[in-house]
N, C-alpha and C positions, 0 to 999 in steps of 0.2 A: 516421584516427579518425572522420571524419564519415560514412564509408560504413558503419561498424558502429553508428552511433548508434541507428537503429531497433531493432536486435537487443538492444543494451544496455538500451534503454527497456523492451522486453518482458520481459527477464529480471529487471530490477530491480522492475518492477511485480508480477510473479508472486511474487517473493521477499517483497516488502513485504506483499502480500495474505496469503501464507502465515504470515508473522510476526504479522500482526494477528489472523488466525484463532487462532493459538496463544495469543496474549495474551488474546483474548476468552474462551478456555476457562476462565480463572481467575476471570472475572467471574460473580457470582451473579445470574443472570437470574431465578431462582426468587423473588427478593424483589420483582420488578417485574411478573412475568407470572403469569397465572392457571395456565397449563399450560406449565411450562418444558420438557417433553419433547415438545411437540406439533410437527407439521411447520411451523406458522407461526413458532414460536420458533426453529427451526433456520434457516428462511428469513431471519428477522431477523438471526441471527448471520452468515449468509453475506453479506447486504447490508451490514451494518456492517463486516465484514471488507473487502469490496470498497471501500467508501467510505473507510475509514481507510487501507487499503493504497495506494489510488491517490493519495490526498492526500500521503502520505509519499513515494511514488515520484515524484510531480510535484515535490516539494521537492528531492529528490536530483538529479533530471534538470535542473532549473533551476540548481542549484548547479554541476553539472558543466558545463553550457553556459556559465554565467557565468565559471567558472574558465578554460575554453578561450578565451573571448573576452578575458579579462584578460591571458592570455599574449601575445596579439597586440598589446596596448597597449604592451608594453615591448620589442617586437622591431623 
């Protein structure tokens, strides 16, 4: 399982970034930005997606790592 850990990390991170991008599509950026269709607004959406997605992925990977270590405690 440890050998596949980096691959799992990459896949979960990409999935979490994609899900956060999808979730941010429902957010009304036009209420806060002057030009909601500008390249700067799209860049902001991409950066927010990466920030949120990597944070969620980090949480899941730490949870996975802790659960694997917890299994060793009782063996």
